[in-house]
N, CA, C and O of each residue as an XYZ file, in Angstrom:
408
protein
N       0.846     -1.174      0.000
C       0.000      0.000      0.000
C       0.896      1.244      0.000
O       1.850      1.334      0.773
N       0.580      2.183     -0.864
C       1.419      3.374     -0.978
C       1.028      4.415      0.061
O      -0.132      4.537      0.455
N       2.019      5.141      0.478
C       1.824      6.221      1.440
C       1.342      7.467      0.708
O       1.857      7.794     -0.361
N       0.368      8.158      1.267
C      -0.087      9.410      0.677
C       0.951     10.496      0.934
O       1.495     10.611      2.032
N       1.208     11.279     -0.087
C       2.142     12.388      0.070
C       1.496     13.654     -0.482
O       0.393     13.618     -1.029
N       2.191     14.756     -0.332
C       1.672     16.031     -0.831
C       1.522     15.999     -2.340
O       0.668     16.698     -2.886
N       2.326     15.211     -3.023
C       2.236     15.115     -4.484
C       0.883     14.575     -4.919
O       0.300     15.071     -5.883
N       0.381     13.570     -4.223
C      -0.930     13.016     -4.560
C      -2.030     14.065     -4.399
O      -2.903     14.209     -5.255
N      -1.968     14.783     -3.299
C      -2.967     15.829     -3.053
C      -2.869     16.944     -4.093
O      -3.887     17.451     -4.565
N      -1.642     17.324     -4.446
C      -1.459     18.406     -5.411
C      -1.894     18.004     -6.815
O      -2.422     18.832     -7.558
N      -1.681     16.751     -7.186
C      -2.148     16.291     -8.496
C      -3.673     16.301     -8.568
O      -4.248     16.731     -9.568
N      -4.321     15.830     -7.513
C      -5.783     15.869     -7.468
C      -6.279     17.307     -7.476
O      -7.244     17.633     -8.167
N      -5.620     18.165     -6.709
C      -6.001     19.574     -6.658
C      -5.835     20.237     -8.019
O      -6.703     21.000     -8.444
N      -4.741     19.961     -8.700
C      -4.511     20.548    -10.023
C      -5.557     20.078    -11.017
O      -6.048     20.867    -11.824
N      -5.902     18.798    -10.964
C      -6.922     18.273    -11.878
C      -8.271     18.939    -11.631
O      -8.947     19.344    -12.577
N      -8.662     19.054    -10.370
C      -9.937     19.703    -10.044
C      -9.932     21.170    -10.454
O     -10.928     21.675    -10.972
N      -8.820     21.852    -10.225
C      -8.741     23.265    -10.568
C      -8.822     23.466    -12.081
O      -9.493     24.385    -12.549
N      -8.148     22.615    -12.841
C      -8.183     22.735    -14.302
C      -9.577     22.456    -14.835
O     -10.036     23.141    -15.749
N     -10.258     21.457    -14.278
C     -11.631     21.172    -14.705
C     -12.528     22.373    -14.417
O     -13.340     22.756    -15.260
N     -12.387     22.968    -13.235
C     -13.174     24.151    -12.896
C     -12.851     25.339    -13.781
O     -13.751     26.068    -14.196
N     -11.573     25.541    -14.073
C     -11.176     26.667    -14.912
C     -11.704     26.515    -16.334
O     -12.182     27.481    -16.929
N     -11.618     25.307    -16.879
C     -12.156     25.069    -18.228
C     -13.660     25.296    -18.228
O     -14.200     25.843    -19.190
N     -14.340     24.887    -17.174
C     -15.781     25.109    -17.076
C     -16.135     26.581    -17.034
O     -17.099     27.005    -17.672
N     -15.365     27.371    -16.288
C     -15.630     28.811    -16.212
C     -15.402     29.467    -17.571
O     -16.170     30.339    -17.977
N     -14.357     29.052    -18.268
C     -14.011     29.699    -19.527
C     -14.885     29.278    -20.701
O     -14.995     30.021    -21.677
N     -15.510     28.105    -20.633
C     -16.249     27.607    -21.793
C     -17.759     27.620    -21.642
O     -18.465     27.616    -22.651
N     -18.275     27.635    -20.446
C     -19.725     27.549    -20.253
C     -20.389     28.904    -20.368
O     -19.755     29.937    -20.155
N     -21.670     28.898    -20.708
C     -22.444     30.127    -20.844
C     -23.543     30.244    -19.807
O     -24.155     31.304    -19.680
N     -23.806     29.190    -19.068
C     -24.842     29.204    -18.045
C     -24.246     29.715    -16.735
O     -23.221     29.208    -16.278
N     -24.875     30.702    -16.141
C     -24.346     31.324    -14.928
C     -24.291     30.323    -13.777
O     -23.341     30.348    -12.994
N     -25.272     29.456    -13.656
C     -25.271     28.482    -12.574
C     -24.129     27.490    -12.710
O     -23.512     27.115    -11.713
N     -23.840     27.064    -13.927
C     -22.726     26.142    -14.157
C     -21.401     26.843    -13.856
O     -20.476     26.220    -13.334
N     -21.306     28.116    -14.177
C     -20.083     28.871    -13.879
C     -19.883     28.962    -12.365
O     -18.757     28.830    -11.884
N     -20.951     29.183    -11.615
C     -20.824     29.213    -10.154
C     -20.392     27.855     -9.615
O     -19.585     27.790     -8.688
N     -20.912     26.776    -10.176
C     -20.493     25.447     -9.740
C     -19.019     25.210    -10.049
O     -18.317     24.574     -9.262
N     -18.546     25.709    -11.176
C     -17.131     25.557    -11.526
C     -16.243     26.379    -10.602
O     -15.139     25.951    -10.267
N     -16.705     27.545    -10.189
C     -15.952     28.342     -9.223
C     -15.873     27.616     -7.886
O     -14.829     27.625     -7.235
N     -16.964     26.993     -7.476
C     -16.954     26.195     -6.251
C     -15.975     25.032     -6.374
O     -15.291     24.697     -5.408
N     -15.900     24.417     -7.549
C     -14.954     23.330     -7.778
C     -13.515     23.830     -7.649
O     -12.659     23.133     -7.105
N     -13.254     25.028     -8.146
C     -11.919     25.606     -8.025
C     -11.580     25.900     -6.558
O     -10.445     25.688     -6.131
N     -12.542     26.379     -5.800
C     -12.298     26.628     -4.372
C     -12.057     25.315     -3.622
O     -11.236     25.267     -2.706
N     -12.762     24.263     -4.002
C     -12.528     22.964     -3.373
C     -11.168     22.395     -3.752
O     -10.564     21.665     -2.966
N     -10.679     22.720     -4.948
C      -9.328     22.305     -5.321
C      -8.297     22.966     -4.413
O      -7.312     22.341     -4.021
N      -8.527     24.225     -4.085
C      -7.634     24.913     -3.146
C      -7.708     24.242     -1.779
O      -6.690     24.094     -1.104
N      -8.902     23.839     -1.370
C      -9.046     23.144     -0.086
C      -8.262     21.840     -0.073
O      -7.626     21.512      0.929
N      -8.298     21.094     -1.167
C      -7.563     19.830     -1.232
C      -6.067     20.087     -1.087
O      -5.376     19.345     -0.390
N      -5.569     21.120     -1.732
C      -4.135     21.402     -1.602
C      -3.785     21.854     -0.177
O      -2.738     21.476      0.349
N      -4.643     22.650      0.443
C      -4.389     23.063      1.827
C      -4.380     21.870      2.773
O      -3.523     21.776      3.653
N      -5.322     20.967      2.594
C      -5.371     19.766      3.429
C      -4.160     18.885      3.159
O      -3.619     18.273      4.080
N      -3.729     18.817      1.893
C      -2.547     18.026      1.556
C      -1.292     18.537      2.236
O      -0.494     17.756      2.755
N      -1.121     19.855      2.232
C       0.045     20.412      2.917
C      -0.060     20.221      4.425
O       0.950     19.968      5.083
N      -1.254     20.334      4.981
C      -1.431     20.090      6.415
C      -1.111     18.631      6.740
O      -0.527     18.345      7.786
N      -1.486     17.712      5.861
C      -1.191     16.288      6.031
C       0.317     16.054      6.017
O       0.856     15.325      6.850
N       0.986     16.684      5.057
C       2.429     16.485      4.900
C       3.220     17.066      6.065
O       4.193     16.463      6.517
N       2.811     18.225      6.551
C       3.556     18.911      7.609
C       3.082     18.545      9.016
O       3.658     19.007     10.001
N       2.039     17.723      9.119
C       1.478     17.301     10.409
C       1.078     18.503     11.264
O       1.372     18.564     12.458
N       0.392     19.468     10.613
C      -0.104     20.640     11.311
C      -1.577     20.844     10.964
O      -2.073     20.323      9.965
N      -2.252     21.596     11.791
C      -3.666     21.875     11.566
C      -3.905     23.191     10.844
O      -5.054     23.539     10.573
N      -2.854     23.926     10.528
C      -3.007     25.246      9.925
C      -3.733     25.172      8.586
O      -4.617     25.987      8.321
N      -3.376     24.212      7.740
C      -4.030     24.069      6.438
C      -5.500     23.744      6.573
O      -6.320     24.214      5.784
N      -5.834     22.948      7.561
C      -7.241     22.603      7.770
C      -8.033     23.808      8.267
O      -9.201     23.973      7.913
N      -7.415     24.639      9.074
C      -8.095     25.857      9.547
C      -8.339     26.800      8.379
O      -9.420     27.376      8.259
N      -7.332     26.962      7.511
C      -7.515     27.796      6.327
C      -8.590     27.211      5.411
O      -9.349     27.960      4.797
N      -8.661     25.893      5.314
C      -9.686     25.256      4.491
C     -11.085     25.564      5.026
O     -12.022     25.745      4.248
N     -11.228     25.624      6.347
C     -12.523     25.996      6.922
C     -12.904     27.426      6.551
O     -14.071     27.710      6.283
N     -11.923     28.324      6.536
C     -12.202     29.699      6.117
C     -12.595     29.753      4.647
O     -13.488     30.513      4.274
N     -11.939     28.957      3.807
C     -12.286     28.919      2.384
C     -13.698     28.383      2.212
O     -14.433     28.875      1.355
N     -14.098     27.399      2.994
C     -15.463     26.872      2.919
C     -16.467     27.953      3.311
O     -17.524     28.071      2.690
N     -16.147     28.742      4.335
C     -17.045     29.822      4.749
C     -17.164     30.874      3.651
O     -18.262     31.362      3.383
N     -16.058     31.229      3.016
C     -16.093     32.205      1.923
C     -16.875     31.646      0.741
O     -17.622     32.378      0.092
N     -16.709     30.350      0.454
C     -17.441     29.726     -0.646
C     -18.943     29.724     -0.378
O     -19.741     29.914     -1.296
N     -19.326     29.509      0.872
C     -20.754     29.533      1.209
C     -21.325     30.933      1.035
O     -22.432     31.095      0.520
N     -20.574     31.945      1.461
C     -21.037     33.320      1.290
C     -21.109     33.684     -0.189
O     -22.042     34.364     -0.618
N     -20.133     33.238     -0.965
C     -20.139     33.495     -2.410
C     -21.335     32.830     -3.075
O     -21.949     33.402     -3.975
N     -21.660     31.637     -2.636
C     -22.804     30.929     -3.219
C     -24.111     31.655     -2.914
O     -24.979     31.764     -3.780
N     -24.252     32.147     -1.697
C     -25.478     32.860     -1.320
C     -25.632     34.144     -2.120
O     -26.703     34.411     -2.666
N     -24.575     34.934     -2.193
C     -24.643     36.200     -2.922
C     -24.819     35.938     -4.419
O     -25.625     36.594     -5.078
N     -24.069     34.987     -4.945
C     -24.163     34.675     -6.374
C     -25.533     34.166     -6.771
O     -26.071     34.582     -7.797
N     -26.103     33.281     -5.987
C     -27.433     32.769     -6.318
C     -28.498     33.844     -6.163
O     -29.492     33.841     -6.889
N     -28.302     34.756     -5.232
C     -29.232     35.885     -5.125
C     -29.200     36.757     -6.368
O     -30.243     37.187     -6.861
N     -27.998     37.017     -6.873
C     -27.868     37.801     -8.104
C     -28.478     37.052     -9.279
O     -29.159     37.655    -10.109
N     -28.245     35.755     -9.361
C     -28.811     34.958    -10.450
C     -30.336     34.961    -10.388
O     -30.997     35.068    -11.422
N     -30.897     34.845     -9.192
C     -32.359     34.874     -9.074
C     -32.917     36.220     -9.500
O     -33.948     36.276    -10.171
N     -32.248     37.311     -9.118
C     -32.720     38.640     -9.516
C     -32.638     38.813    -11.036
O     -33.562     39.350    -11.646
N     -31.548     38.365    -11.644
C     -31.418     38.466    -13.094
C     -32.416     37.570    -13.823
O     -32.937     37.940    -14.875
N     -32.677     36.408    -13.270
C     -33.641     35.498    -13.902
C     -35.046     36.082    -13.867
O     -35.799     35.956    -14.833
N     -35.395     36.712    -12.772
C     -36.720     37.349    -12.699
C     -36.841     38.501    -13.688
O     -37.917     38.766    -14.222
N     -35.723     39.180    -13.923
C     -35.752     40.336    -14.812
C     -35.703     39.941    -16.278
O     -36.386     40.549    -17.103
N     -34.892     38.916    -16.624
C     -34.667     38.592    -18.033
C     -35.184     37.216    -18.443
O     -35.187     36.907    -19.635
N     -35.617     36.389    -17.515
C     -36.102     35.031    -17.784
C     -35.047     34.151    -18.443
O     -35.394     33.273    -19.234
N     -33.771     34.361    -18.140
C     -32.713     33.508    -18.673
C     -31.513     33.541    -17.736
O     -31.356     34.469    -16.942
N     -30.660     32.506    -17.839
C     -29.399     32.476    -17.106
C     -28.220     32.345    -18.074
O     -27.123     31.956    -17.676
N     -28.455     32.672    -19.343
C     -27.418     32.607    -20.362
C     -26.608     33.903    -20.344
O     -27.175     34.996    -20.368
N     -25.296     33.778    -20.300
C     -24.436     34.960    -20.202
C     -24.541     35.839    -21.439
O     -24.517     37.064    -21.324
N     -24.655     35.245    -22.610
C     -24.761     36.041    -23.836
C     -26.004     36.924    -23.812
O     -25.967     38.067    -24.269
N     -27.096     36.399    -23.282
C     -28.322     37.188    -23.161
C     -28.162     38.299    -22.119
O     -28.684     39.400    -22.293
N     -27.441     38.005    -21.041
C     -27.261     38.998    -19.988
C     -26.338     40.123    -20.428
O     -26.473     41.245    -19.940
N     -25.424     39.861    -21.317
C     -24.527     40.903    -21.826
C     -25.297     41.952    -22.626
O     -24.836     43.085    -22.760
N     -26.440     41.596    -23.147
C     -27.242     42.545    -23.918
C     -27.891     43.604    -23.033
O     -28.395     44.609    -23.534
N     -27.881     43.381    -21.713
C     -28.446     44.362    -20.787
C     -27.617     45.645    -20.766
O     -28.131     46.703    -20.401
N     -26.347     45.567    -21.152
C     -25.484     46.735    -21.140
C     -25.877     47.743    -22.185
O     -25.676     48.942    -21.987
N     -26.429     47.299    -23.290
C     -26.738     48.187    -24.425
C     -27.986     48.993    -24.215
O     -28.366     49.779    -25.084
């Protein structure tokens, strides 16, 4: 059985972050973009936990709890904005929302 190291955590974190980044850059649905941002924040959490695991300290886990709190606040504010825009425009497509500027 192999021992877990920081490399394993960082590879998983990098994969999750890249998937989230590609989702943010390619998707047009605002809700999917918010989910991809949450995925990117969770990738940061995995790396923080990995470093805490490697160094045998709780500091990374404490920072991960703060990131979870920020992600929850971001989700609440973001979904509130999405609900307000949906009521106004009846869509969650970014291309349609960009037309509001004109």
